[in-house]
N, C-alpha and C positions, 0 to 999 in steps of 0.2 A: 763084089759081093752084092747078090741081089738082097731086095726088099724081103722076098719069100724065105729067106735064110735067117731073119733075123728072130723069128717065132711070133710074126703077127697070125692070127687067126686064120686059116685057110678060106672058112666061109666069109671072111671081110675083105680078104687081102684083094680079089677082083675091082672091089668099090673104091676101096682106099688106091690101088694103083692107078687108076681111072683119074682119079682126082690130084694125085702125084704127079703123073705125067703131064697134067694140064698147068700144072706150076715148073715144070720144067725137072723135076727129079726124076730121072729114069733108075738112077742107081743112088743107095744110099751116100751121104755124105760120112765123113770122117766121125764126127760128133754123133750123128744118128745110128751108126755101125755100132758104134761103144755104147751109146746109151740106152736105145731101145730095148734090147734083151734085159738089161738090167732093171729096166723099168717094169718090164713087164713080168718080172722075178721077185717084185715086190719091195728091192733094194732101195733104201735112200742114196742120194746121190748128189755129190758136188762136183760139177761141171763146167769147165772152163772152155774156151775156143773162141776163135779170132770172130768179128762181128762180121755177119754175112754167111755164116758157116752152116746154116740152117738150125739151129738152136732149138727154135718155136716147133717144128716138125718132130723134132726129136722128143719133145713131151707131148707134144699134142697125138700124136697116132697113138701112142700106149692108152692114153687116158680116153682116147674117142671108143677104141677097143673095149676097155673096163665097161664103158655107157653102154655099147652098144650090145653086150651081151648080156645085159642084165634082162631078168624074167620079164616075159609080158604083163603088163599090168602095175609094173613097180610105181609107186609113186613117184613122184618129179622133185626131187629135192637136189640141194647144191649138193655135188658129191667132188666136185673138181673147183677147187679156189686157185685163180693164176692172180699174183699182185705183182702190179706196173708201177715205175716211178711217174708217168706222163700220160697226160689224155691220148696222145697221139701214138704212142706204142699201145695202150689199151685198144683202140679202134684197130692199130695194125695186127696186133695178134688174134682178136675177136674174129676179124674178116679172114685172117689165115685157117682159123680152126673150123670156120664155117664151111670154107671152100674146100678143105680136106673131107670133111664128114658130109659133103653134099648127096654124095652117091649112097650112103649106108642105108638100109632096107628100112632102118626106123630112125627118125629125125631126132637129132640131140639140139637141144635148145640152148643155145649161149647166150649169155646176157652181159653185155658191156657196161661198166659202170663209172664214170668219172664227174670230179667238180667241175666248175666254172660253167654249168648249164643248169635249168631248171631240173629240180629232183623229181617232179612229178610224173613227166612222162617214164622215168626209169621205175618209178615204183607201180606203174599200171602195167609195162612189161614185164614186172617179175610177179604178177597176177597169174595164179595157176603154176608156180615156180620156176626152176631153170636146173638143168644139168650142171652145166659150167659158169663160172661166173669170172669174168676178166676185170678187173677193178684197181682203181689207186685208193690207197687205204683209206683218206680222209671220206671220200663217197662212200666206201664200202660201211664204215661205221656210223654214218648218216642214216643210211638205209636199215641197217639193224637195230637202231634206236627207234626208227619208224616201224618196226616191225616188218618190214616190206621183204626180209628173207631172214632165214635161220643158217647158221654155221654149222648146227650139232650132227649133222649127216657128212660133212667133208671128209673124205678119205683120203685125197692127194691135195696137197698144199704144194703151190709152186711158187718160188720167187724168181721172176726174171728181170734180168739187169739188176741184181741184188746188190751190188756193190752200191748202185744210185739210190735203193732205197733206203739207206742209209746216210750217203752222203747228203740228199736232201732233205734230209730231217725229218724222217718218217720213223724213226725209234721208238717215239713213244706209241703213236697208231699202231705199230707192228706188234708192240706188246701188248696191247689190248685187244687185238686181232685173234694172238696165240690162244689166249685166255679163254675165247669163244669156240676155239677149235677143239675137237675129241682129242684126247692124247694119245690114242692110237690111229696113226694115220701114216701115210707115206709123204715123206718132204726131199721136194726137188729144188735145188740151187742152180741156176744157170746165170753166168755172166761172160762178159770177153775176159776180166778181171775179178782176183779176189783178193781183196786188201785185208789188212790185219784185223780191221772190225768184222768182216764178212766172217775170216775163219773162227774168230772166238763165237760169233753166232752159231757156226755150223756145229761147233763143238758143244756147243749148250743145249742144242735142238735135236740133231740128227742122230739116229742109231745106226754104229756101226757102217757107217755112209760108203759107198763106192767112189773114189776120187778119177774123175776122168780130167785129162788134161790134153786136148790136141795140139800138137805144134805145128805151125804152118809149115807144110812142106814147100818146096819152090814148087813144084806143079800146084799148090792148092793155095799158095800166097797169094794175095791181092797184088795186083801188077799196079803198083803206086809209085811215081816217081814224085821223090820229094825235092823242093827248093827252098832255099833261105833267101830272101833278099835283103840287103842292108839299106835302112831308109829312116831319115829323122821320123819321129813320131808325128810331127806334125804336118808331114805331106804323104801319110798313109793313104789317105783317102784320095788325093791327086792320082796319086801311085795306082791305087785300086781303078780308078776310072781310066786310065791310061791302059791298064792291061786288059780291061773287059773290052773295050774297043778296039787295041791293037791286035789282041790274039784272037777275036773274035769268037770268046766263049759263049755257047749257047745257053749255058745253063752253069751257075756259080753259086756255091753255099758259104758266106761270109760270116766266120765266128767274132761274135765281140765280148767283151767283158760283162757288161750292162745293157739294161734295156734302154736307158738313155742314147747310150751309144749306138744301139740298133735304128732308133729313130733318126738321130741324127745323121749318121752316114747314108742310111735311105734316102733320105730327104735330098742329100748334098745330091747323090746319084742321080735321083729322078730330075733336079735340075739341071742334070749336063744329059737328058735327053735316054736314059738308060731306066728301063721298067725295071725299077727296086722295091721291095716291100720289107719292113721289119717284121721280126717273129719271135714274140717272147710271153713271159707269163701273163702279162696284164692285158693282153687283147683278149676281147671276147673269144668263146668257143667257134663262134659262127664266122668270125673273122680269120681266126687261126685256120679253120677248113676251108675256107676259101682260099688264102694264098697259099694252102698245099696243093689245091686242084689247078690253081692259075699257074704253080711253079712247074707241076707235072706236064700242064700243057704246053708250058715254054710260052706262056702269056705274060709271065714274070721270069725276068731273066735273071736276076740277081735276088737272094733273099738274104737278110742281115740278120743273124739270131744268136741268141744266148744260147749256152752249153744246155741248160735246163729245157728248153723249148725244143732243141732240136733232138733231143733224144730218140723222138718220134720220128724222125723223117727218114722213110726208107725208100728212094728213089733208085731204081736198078741204074738208071744212064745218068749218074752224077757226075760230069767231066771234072769238074775241079771246086777244091776245097781250100777257102783261104783262112788262115789265121790272123785276121786284123790286129787282135788282142792274141799274145800268145796265152794259151792255158793255162790254168794253176798247178797243175801236175802232169806227169809223165802217162799218167792214165787216161787224163782227160784228153790229150794228146792222141793216144791209140784211138779213142772213140771218133774224136773228131776226123781224124785224116780217113777212118774206115767209112766213113760217109761216101768215098768214091772208090773204084775200084770193086764194084760189086758186082755178082752175077757174071763173072768172067771178064767184064769190060776193063779195061786200061783206066787209071784216074791220075791225076795229079793234085799233090798237095804243096803249097806256098804259104809260107811263114814269112811276115815281116820281122825284121829284127831292128830293133833300134839298138843305139849305145847303151841305154839303160836298161833294156832288156837280153842283152847279149851276154851276160853270165847265167840268165835264167835258162835261154835256148842251150847253151853248153850242157847244163845240168840235166835237161831233156835228153838230148844227144846221147849222154852217159847212161842215163837209165833205159834208154833204148836201145844201146847199144849200136848205135849210128853214128855217122859225121856227114853232115850235109853240108856241102862247100858252101861258101858264101859267096854271094853275087852281088853285082848293083846294075841298075838300069840306068841308061843314060839319061842325063836330065833331073834323076832323082837320087843322086850319090849321096851317101850320108856325110852330114858334116860334124855333126853335133859329136864330142868326144865325154866320155864320162870318166871323171877320176873318181876311183872307188875310196871310201873311207874306211879303214880296216877296224874301227871300232862301230860302225854300223852295221848291225846285226842282220839286216837286209841285203848288206853287200853281195851275198852270194846269190841273188835274184829272187829270192822268195820264193822258191819252189816248194810246195808241199812234200815232205820227205816219205820214205817207206814205211819209216817207224810210226805206229798207232799216235793220235795226237791225244790230248787230254779228253777232246770230245769225243772222238772213236772209241776210246776207252771207255767214256761215261754210257754212249750208246751200248756198245756189247755188253756192258755191265747191266743196263737197264732190260735188256734182251734177255740175258740169263735169268735175271731175277723174276721178269714175267712168268718164265717156266718152273720157278721154283729153284733153280740151281745156284749157287753161290759163284760170284763171279771169280775167274780166274785172275792173281796178280799179272 
């Protein structure tokens, strides 16, 4: 199916096709083929597809067409608002939209705003208005309070990585933003997963939404080999160092549970003459940008990241991902391993499994409908044995379930109340 069959304006198609070809899209992906016609028809949308499936282009192309078709002389006001959970993802989405629209006859101004940096340059950039704003919720509200922009003309709202917007505690900010938007608008929810809290929010906000769920086909499914290595928790760093050196990995993304762990593991790797950097939310934006640039240039070999910070890391050639600490949930596992095996490349996802996290990993396997054989590396065999306590409620491994937690329900209720809709039981 060609892009020309999706309802894109024939007048704009050559410019968009040229930009798409430069980004490697010669034909629509499954999510693009399903979503673009519906968005162009004005439908609200709940769209789920695997990481790296082309979701950004799926909502960007219709938005660019809507803005490019505006009558000449139309005042520049924010008509497209895209909310994302992290700074890196905001920069990535903004860059993608700019590159897709660069050959259009009329320039579409895209403003990218996020916290962690000075607000003044962002306020200066918004002088004269913007057509599309890509934002993290907190900084967007700061700019509204400074009268740097108005959301009164927004006609399309996009929640990108919608699950993370609530999971990272943006429920209150999201409710405040929704009150500032026109009641009549198009709402588009995009994410790799849709947990119960997001389903509740969708029910309260969307008008007869079209639901699109693109399952990974054997042809489209990322080529990711999964390995589970048994190791004592105290020897994970030594094992990581051994694997990096013996396997000669050129680029490795390592996931840890805390900012402190990111610093400690990266420091120990550096002492072993491995170029490694931590990547977490307490780093300055300048430092985070530099780490990503060095990582892409292979100046840095290993980045040790927390889940929150890593959401914006999108590097096509990411050969290896390591779960140094196991993820909190099966959903997080999906997002983590989705950092590798992108853009047609093959990838490897390794999980370190200690005696204390064995039950946790079994639940991840169950929720993922996979079985990953355990293996041991000579010299790093797991020696610890965990004796489970049946009376201990954490004996199941502590994984977050698929049922909505109390916090999830409160967030969903707050979002529903922000729209004046009674929360559902």
